[in-house]
BAKE-90611 format. One line per 8 residues: number of its first residue (from 1); their letters; for each residue x, y, z of N, C-alpha, C. Coordinates in steps of 0.1 Angstrom, whole numbers, plus 5000, padded with zeros to 4 digits. Example, Ala and Ser with C-alpha at 12.3 -4.5 7.8 and 13.67 -1.06 7.14 Angstrom:
2
1	AS	5132:4943:5078:5123:4955:5078:5132:4967:5078; 5128:4978:5071:5137:4989:5071:5129:5000:5079;
END
This chain:
189
1	MGSSESKL	5009:4990:4999:5000:4999:4996:5005:5014:4997; 5018:5016:5011:5028:5026:5008:5027:5035:5016; 5012:5043:5012:5015:5055:5022:5005:5056:5039; 5010:5062:5045:5001:5060:5054:4990:5065:5056; 4982:5069:5048:4968:5073:5046:4964:5058:5038; 4967:5052:5034:4960:5040:5027:4961:5029:5040; 4971:5030:5052:4972:5023:5058:4960:5024:5073; 4958:5039:5072:4949:5041:5079:4933:5037:5075;
9	ISEEQLEV	4931:5037:5062:4917:5031:5057:4923:5020:5054; 4910:5010:5057:4914:4996:5052:4905:4995:5036; 4910:4985:5030:4909:4983:5017:4893:4981:5016; 4887:4973:5024:4868:4975:5022:4865:4986:5023; 4871:4996:5035:4867:5006:5034:4864:5016:5024; 4875:5019:5017:4882:5026:5002:4871:5021:4995; 4870:5009:4991:4860:5001:4985:4847:5009:4983; 4842:5008:4997:4827:5019:5000:4827:5026:4994;
17	YQEETFFT	4840:5040:5000:4839:5053:4994:4839:5054:4977; 4848:5043:4974:4845:5045:4957:4832:5041:4950; 4828:5034:4958:4812:5032:4955:4800:5039:4954; 4806:5045:4970:4795:5059:4974:4797:5073:4964; 4807:5072:4960:4812:5086:4955:4814:5089:4939; 4820:5098:4934:4824:5098:4921:4839:5098:4918; 4848:5095:4929:4861:5097:4932:4866:5081:4930; 4881:5083:4923:4891:5075:4926:4894:5070:4939;
25	RKEILDIY	4904:5060:4940:4911:5052:4951:4920:5064:4956; 4928:5071:4948:4933:5079:4948:4932:5092:4952; 4923:5099:4948:4911:5111:4948:4908:5106:4963; 4902:5098:4967:4899:5095:4983:4907:5093:4993; 4921:5093:4989:4934:5094:4996:4936:5106:4999; 4938:5115:4988:4940:5128:4985:4931:5138:4997; 4921:5132:4995:4908:5140:5003:4911:5137:5018; 4917:5125:5019:4918:5120:5034:4926:5131:5042;
33	KVFEGLNQ	4937:5129:5030:4948:5145:5040:4944:5154:5042; 4931:5158:5029:4927:5175:5034:4921:5175:5047; 4914:5161:5049:4905:5160:5060:4913:5155:5073; 4925:5150:5074:4931:5150:5082:4937:5164:5088; 4940:5168:5078:4947:5184:5081:4938:5195:5090; 4929:5192:5089:4919:5199:5095:4920:5196:5109; 4920:5183:5115:4927:5181:5127:4935:5168:5130; 4945:5165:5128:4953:5155:5126:4952:5146:5137;
41	TKVQESFS	4953:5150:5146:4957:5141:5164:4938:5134:5159; 4931:5142:5159:4919:5132:5163:4912:5123:5151; 4916:5130:5138:4913:5119:5131:4922:5106:5127; 4937:5107:5131:4942:5098:5132:4941:5088:5141; 4938:5091:5153:4938:5085:5164:4924:5077:5162; 4914:5081:5158:4903:5077:5152:4901:5066:5141; 4910:5069:5132:4908:5062:5123:4923:5049:5125; 4928:5053:5128:4940:5041:5132:4932:5028:5142;
49	KGNYHVKL	4924:5033:5148:4918:5020:5155:4902:5019:5149; 4903:5021:5136:4891:5020:5127:4877:5022:5130; 4880:5036:5134:4865:5046:5137:4867:5054:5125; 4858:5050:5113:4858:5061:5104:4845:5068:5106; 4838:5072:5117:4826:5078:5120:4830:5090:5127; 4844:5092:5131:4847:5106:5138:4842:5118:5128; 4837:5125:5137:4833:5134:5131:4841:5150:5132; 4843:5154:5127:4851:5172:5128:4840:5181:5132;
57	DYNEVIEL	4842:5193:5140:4832:5202:5141:4834:5209:5132; 4820:5217:5131:4821:5223:5124:4829:5238:5122; 4831:5240:5133:4843:5252:5135:4856:5249:5127; 4860:5235:5130:4871:5227:5121:4871:5226:5103; 4857:5221:5096:4852:5220:5089:4857:5232:5082; 4851:5242:5085:4849:5256:5077:4861:5263:5077; 4872:5256:5085:4888:5258:5079:4893:5259:5063; 4885:5248:5061:4889:5244:5045:4889:5259:5037;
65	DELKYSPF	4896:5260:5030:4898:5274:5021:4888:5275:5013; 4882:5262:5007:4870:5263:4998:4856:5267:4999; 4857:5268:5016:4843:5270:5024:4846:5282:5031; 4858:5286:5037:4862:5298:5048:4854:5311:5045; 4852:5313:5031:4849:5327:5029:4831:5325:5020; 4828:5312:5021:4815:5312:5016:4803:5316:5025; 4796:5324:5019:4782:5330:5026:4774:5316:5028; 4776:5308:5025:4766:5295:5027:4771:5283:5035;
73	KDRICKVF	4782:5286:5040:4792:5276:5047:4785:5268:5058; 4774:5273:5065:4767:5268:5075:4760:5261:5068; 4749:5265:5060:4742:5258:5052:4750:5248:5046; 4759:5245:5040:4766:5233:5027:4768:5225:5043; 4776:5230:5052:4779:5218:5063:4766:5210:5071; 4757:5219:5073:4747:5213:5075:4736:5203:5069; 4737:5207:5053:4732:5193:5046:4735:5187:5045; 4753:5185:5042:4757:5174:5042:4760:5168:5053;
81	SDDQSGNL	4756:5170:5066:4763:5162:5079:4752:5154:5078; 4751:5144:5082:4743:5134:5082:4730:5136:5092; 4736:5142:5107:4728:5145:5120:4719:5161:5114; 4727:5168:5102:4726:5183:5105:4727:5189:5115; 4736:5185:5120:4747:5193:5135:4755:5205:5123; 4761:5203:5116:4771:5211:5107:4782:5202:5107; 4785:5192:5119:4798:5185:5118:4796:5174:5109; 4809:5174:5105:4812:5159:5089:4819:5149:5098;
89	SFSDFLDM	4816:5138:5094:4826:5127:5093:4827:5127:5079; 4841:5120:5080:4849:5117:5067:4839:5115:5056; 4830:5109:5056:4820:5098:5045:4814:5112:5044; 4806:5121:5055:4798:5131:5050:4809:5142:5041; 4822:5144:5046:4830:5153:5035:4831:5146:5024; 4836:5137:5022:4836:5130:5008:4822:5128:5003; 4811:5131:5008:4796:5132:5001:4797:5146:4995; 4800:5155:5006:4799:5169:5001:4812:5174:4989;
97	LSVMSLQA	4819:5168:4990:4829:5173:4979:4824:5165:4962; 4822:5149:4964:4814:5145:4960:4803:5149:4950; 4794:5156:4955:4784:5164:4949:4788:5174:4939; 4797:5182:4949:4803:5195:4944:4812:5193:4934; 4819:5179:4930:4832:5179:4921:4821:5182:4907; 4828:5179:4899:4826:5183:4882:4821:5170:4874; 4824:5155:4882:4816:5145:4877:4806:5143:4884; 4801:5151:4893:4783:5147:4894:4777:5154:4886;
105	PKDLKSAY	4766:5147:4885:4753:5147:4879:4747:5162:4880; 4743:5168:4871:4735:5181:4873:4724:5181:4884; 4715:5168:4881:4703:5170:4888:4706:5163:4902; 4718:5158:4905:4723:5158:4921:4725:5170:4926; 4735:5177:4918:4738:5190:4922:4730:5199:4926; 4716:5199:4917:4707:5208:4918:4697:5203:4930; 4696:5191:4934:4687:5187:4948:4695:5192:4959; 4713:5191:4958:4716:5197:4971:4720:5212:4971;
113	AFKILDFD	4717:5217:4960:4720:5233:4958:4702:5237:4967; 4695:5230:4959:4683:5235:4963:4679:5234:4979; 4686:5222:4986:4687:5218:5002:4695:5229:5005; 4705:5233:4999:4710:5245:5010:4702:5257:5009; 4699:5262:4996:4692:5274:4998:4674:5274:5003; 4674:5261:5008:4660:5261:5015:4664:5264:5031; 4664:5278:5035:4669:5278:5044:4662:5275:5059; 4650:5275:5056:4642:5269:5068:4636:5254:5068;
121	DDGYIDRN	4641:5247:5060:4644:5233:5055:4628:5231:5054; 4622:5239:5049:4603:5232:5047:4601:5227:5032; 4615:5224:5022:4608:5217:5011:4606:5226:4998; 4608:5240:5001:4606:5249:4990:4610:5260:4994; 4613:5268:4983:4619:5281:4986:4613:5292:4984; 4607:5303:4994:4598:5310:4990:4604:5326:4994; 4598:5335:4995:4601:5348:4999:4615:5347:5010; 4608:5344:5023:4621:5340:5033:4632:5336:5030;
129	DLDELVNR	4633:5324:5022:4642:5320:5019:4653:5328:5004; 4648:5334:4997:4653:5342:4991:4659:5357:4995; 4650:5361:5004:4658:5375:5010:4667:5367:5019; 4672:5357:5023:4680:5353:5030:4693:5350:5016; 4688:5348:5011:4701:5343:5000:4704:5354:4993; 4694:5364:4991:4701:5382:4987:4711:5385:4997; 4710:5383:5009:4711:5394:5020:4724:5391:5018; 4725:5372:5023:4738:5369:5025:4749:5370:5010;
137	ITDYSMNT	4743:5369:5000:4755:5375:4985:4759:5385:4986; 4751:5396:4991:4752:5413:4992:4759:5414:5008; 4764:5402:5015:4767:5410:5027:4758:5416:5037; 4747:5416:5035:4736:5424:5042:4734:5440:5040; 4741:5441:5028:4740:5456:5026:4730:5461:5020; 4725:5457:5012:4713:5463:5005:4702:5464:5019; 4696:5477:5011:4681:5478:5019:4671:5471:5014; 4661:5471:5023:4652:5464:5024:4642:5464:5012;
145	EDVDCIVD	4641:5475:5008:4635:5477:4994:4639:5472:4984; 4651:5473:4978:4659:5467:4971:4658:5451:4972; 4660:5445:4978:4659:5429:4983:4644:5428:4982; 4637:5436:4983:4623:5429:4975:4616:5430:4965; 4624:5441:4958:4626:5442:4944:4632:5428:4938; 4644:5423:4940:4651:5414:4936:4646:5402:4934; 4638:5400:4950:4631:5386:4952:4619:5386:4947; 4610:5397:4944:4599:5396:4933:4602:5394:4921;
153	EVLKECDL	4613:5396:4915:4618:5393:4901:4619:5379:4900; 4630:5377:4909:4632:5360:4909:4621:5353:4911; 4611:5357:4919:4590:5347:4918:4590:5349:4906; 4592:5359:4901:4583:5364:4887:4590:5352:4877; 4603:5352:4877:4612:5343:4866:4609:5331:4870; 4611:5325:4882:4612:5312:4883:4602:5305:4895; 4591:5311:4898:4578:5306:4904:4569:5305:4893; 4571:5291:4882:4563:5289:4870:4548:5282:4874;
161	NETGTIQP	4547:5279:4887:4533:5272:4887:4529:5286:4898; 4529:5297:4894:4526:5307:4905:4522:5304:4921; 4533:5301:4927:4522:5294:4943:4529:5304:4954; 4536:5313:4950:4543:5321:4956:4554:5316:4959; 4560:5300:4956:4575:5297:4960:4576:5290:4946; 4594:5286:4952:4599:5281:4940:4602:5263:4943; 4595:5253:4937:4593:5240:4941:4610:5235:4937; 4613:5222:4945:4620:5215:4938:4622:5214:4918;
169	VEFEDILQ	4612:5207:4914:4611:5207:4902:4613:5216:4892; 4610:5233:4899:4610:5245:4892:4625:5245:4891; 4628:5248:4904:4644:5250:4904:4655:5240:4898; 4648:5230:4894:4658:5220:4890:4658:5222:4874; 4647:5225:4868:4642:5235:4854:4651:5246:4852; 4653:5256:4864:4660:5265:4858:4671:5262:4857; 4677:5256:4870:4693:5252:4869:4694:5243:4854; 4689:5239:4849:4691:5226:4836:4696:5234:4826;
177	KSTDFTVN	4687:5251:4825:4689:5259:4818:4704:5267:4816; 4707:5263:4829:4717:5271:4832:4734:5265:4825; 4741:5272:4818:4753:5269:4812:4767:5268:4824; 4766:5275:4835:4770:5277:4844:4775:5270:4855; 4762:5268:4858:4760:5257:4873:4766:5250:4876; 4770:5236:4866:4777:5227:4870:4793:5232:4874; 4798:5242:4867:4811:5248:4868:4809:5257:4880; 4804:5263:4883:4798:5274:4897:4797:5264:4908;
185	FNVSV	4790:5253:4912:4785:5248:4921:4793:5234:4921; 4810:5242:4922:4820:5230:4925:4831:5231:4935; 4834:5223:4939:4848:5230:4951:4856:5213:4947; 4872:5223:4943:4877:5207:4942:4890:5213:4953; 4895:5200:4959:4904:5207:4969:4918:5198:4964;
END
């Protein structure tokens, strides 16, 4: 096997990770190094005992450069955390990076993007979710009237069935038409 990373992850577990993600064995081992780098002692101690379920705290995970400055880092971590705490196991971490990789299909990316932007987790994107989206993107620098105008336009364009909300199907339909979505909804470590 050669590297110390591959000794900490059993061959069986590597196969499971390969089956569950869009990554190769080498990519998984490279991602392990990144995960381990967020809290080396905790990860090495757990993995050396065969405990692959150790979780890094949200505050450790967001030290990842690709998340650190994202206005959605809390939502990303919550959505990919198996218990919605924002704390991530290596499996959660791999899932996050796999969905946000260039190899992931657009419909899978769309489903997760929807979950991230559904701030109140009610199954649709409504005016409150869109307010939050605009405010986060603009670092809360816009006045309420301007935010409301943007939200009105978004709903006018995206709420195809005129319910006052954006349903998952409408969201996916909009993103299918976007040529940049797959590239922009991407994290590579």
